[in-house]
C-alpha positions in Angstrom: 53.8 154.2 285.0 57.2 156.0 285.0 57.4 155.5 281.2 53.9 156.8 280.7 54.6 159.8 282.9 57.7 160.7 281.0 56.0 160.3 277.6 53.0 162.6 278.5 55.2 165.2 280.3 57.4 165.3 277.2 54.4 165.7 274.9 53.1 168.5 277.2 56.4 170.3 277.3 57.0 169.9 273.6 53.6 171.3 272.8 54.5 174.7 274.2 56.3 177.5 272.5 58.8 177.7 275.3 61.4 175.0 275.7 62.1 176.2 279.2 58.7 175.3 280.6 58.8 173.2 283.8 56.0 171.8 285.9 57.4 173.8 288.8 56.0 173.1 292.3 53.7 170.5 290.8 56.7 168.4 289.9 56.4 167.0 293.4 53.0 165.5 292.5 52.9 162.2 290.6 51.1 163.0 287.4 49.8 161.2 285.3 47.9 159.1 287.7 45.0 156.7 287.6 41.5 157.7 288.9 39.0 155.1 289.8 35.5 156.0 288.5 32.2 154.1 288.2 33.1 153.6 284.5 36.5 152.2 285.2 40.0 153.6 285.4 40.8 157.0 283.8 44.0 159.0 283.6 44.6 162.3 285.2 47.4 164.2 283.4 48.7 167.6 282.6 47.0 169.2 279.6 48.7 169.6 276.3 48.2 172.3 273.7 46.3 169.8 271.6 43.7 169.6 274.4 42.6 173.2 274.1 39.7 172.6 271.7 38.2 169.9 274.0 38.7 172.1 277.1 36.9 175.0 275.3 34.0 172.6 274.6 33.9 171.6 278.2 33.7 175.2 279.2 31.1 176.1 276.6 29.0 173.1 277.7 28.5 174.7 281.0 25.6 177.2 281.0 27.1 179.6 283.5 30.5 179.6 281.7 28.8 180.2 278.4 27.0 183.2 279.8 30.5 184.6 280.7 31.7 184.3 277.1 33.1 180.8 277.0 31.4 179.8 273.8 34.3 178.0 272.0 34.3 180.5 269.2 37.2 180.1 266.7 38.0 183.8 266.9 38.6 183.5 270.6 41.1 180.6 270.3 44.2 182.9 270.3 43.2 184.3 273.7 42.8 180.7 275.1 46.2 179.7 273.6 47.8 182.7 275.3 46.1 181.7 278.6 47.3 178.1 278.2 50.9 179.3 277.8 50.6 181.7 280.7 49.4 178.8 282.9 52.0 176.4 281.6 54.9 178.9 282.2 53.8 179.8 285.7 55.4 177.3 288.1 52.6 177.5 290.7 49.9 176.6 288.2 48.7 173.3 286.7 46.0 172.7 284.1 44.9 169.1 284.2 42.6 166.9 282.2 41.1 163.5 282.6 41.5 161.1 279.7 39.1 158.2 279.2 40.3 154.7 278.0 39.1 155.8 274.5 41.7 158.6 274.6 38.9 161.3 274.8 39.4 164.1 277.3 36.3 164.1 279.5 37.2 166.6 282.3 39.5 169.4 283.3 40.5 171.6 286.2 43.1 174.2 287.1 45.1 174.2 290.4 47.1 177.0 291.8 49.5 176.7 294.8 49.4 179.8 296.9 51.9 180.6 299.7 50.5 183.0 302.3 51.3 184.8 305.5 47.9 184.2 307.1 47.1 181.1 309.2 50.7 181.0 310.4 52.2 181.1 307.0 49.9 178.3 305.6 50.0 177.3 302.0 46.7 177.0 300.1 45.7 175.1 297.0 43.1 176.9 294.8 40.8 174.8 292.6 39.2 176.4 289.6 37.3 175.6 286.4 36.3 172.0 287.3 34.4 170.8 284.3 33.2 167.3 283.4 31.6 166.4 280.0 27.8 166.2 280.2 27.9 162.6 279.1 30.1 161.7 282.1 28.6 163.7 284.9 27.1 160.6 286.7 30.2 158.5 286.4 32.0 159.8 289.5 34.8 161.6 287.6 34.3 164.9 289.5 34.5 163.1 292.8 37.6 161.2 291.9 39.3 164.4 290.8 38.5 166.2 294.0 39.5 163.2 296.2 42.8 163.2 294.4 43.2 166.9 295.2 42.3 166.3 298.8 44.2 163.1 299.4 47.3 163.5 297.2 47.9 166.9 295.7 47.3 169.1 298.7 49.4 167.0 301.2 52.2 166.6 298.7 52.4 170.3 298.1 52.2 171.1 301.8 48.9 172.9 301.4 46.9 172.9 304.6 43.8 174.5 303.0 42.0 173.8 299.8 39.8 176.6 298.6 37.5 177.3 295.7 34.6 179.5 294.7 31.3 178.4 293.2 28.7 180.6 291.5 25.6 181.0 293.7 23.5 179.4 290.9 25.5 176.2 291.0 23.3 174.5 293.7 24.2 171.0 292.5 27.9 171.8 292.8 27.4 173.2 296.3 25.9 169.9 297.4 28.7 168.0 295.7 31.4 170.0 297.5 29.6 169.8 300.8 29.4 166.1 300.5 33.2 166.0 300.0 33.7 167.9 303.2 34.1 171.4 302.0 32.5 174.1 304.2 30.7 177.2 302.9 32.7 179.3 305.4 33.2 182.5 303.5 31.4 185.0 301.3 33.2 185.5 298.0 33.5 188.9 296.3 34.6 189.5 292.7 35.2 192.8 290.8 35.2 192.9 287.0 37.9 195.2 285.7 37.4 196.9 282.4 40.8 196.3 280.7 39.8 198.5 277.7 39.1 201.6 279.8 41.5 204.4 279.3 43.9 204.9 282.3 43.7 208.4 283.7 46.8 210.4 283.0 49.2 210.7 286.0 
């Protein structure tokens, strides 16, 4: 496993434009690792630049994401590449994928470690953009990913709270997270910023 880990991390690092990229706080977490699913063992690993097209397809395959503009259009790829490098060069972030025995990427998620002052200085682990290929959604991959977050990633990073948001329309996802032990304890708010609006003169 150590050899596999070194090989994949090397490929991930080499895929970036910056030779100075490090996994950062997530270097404490043993990745790649094996996930047990109903379809057998799969590998959870850090994403590589070559995974972008598959990740875009996973996003586009989700109806809600597609409505938000994630349509895997070729003209949008530079924006996604920029986002990939921003995530890869931010030490508190990790973009992960699940690789099937065939070598195909069948799932993805992003994790962000957040230090905080509240709750007596508790650290949090934010989970975002969990996506599983439509053909694999009954294989237990999503559950295996989240159990790894709960049982391994959060304790290793010293995060006493795992948090995520889920669109109100994702009723199946709500049942999924509730079954895993998550509580719908807060009401989430989002504000869309128009980045193309002119900034008023000071």
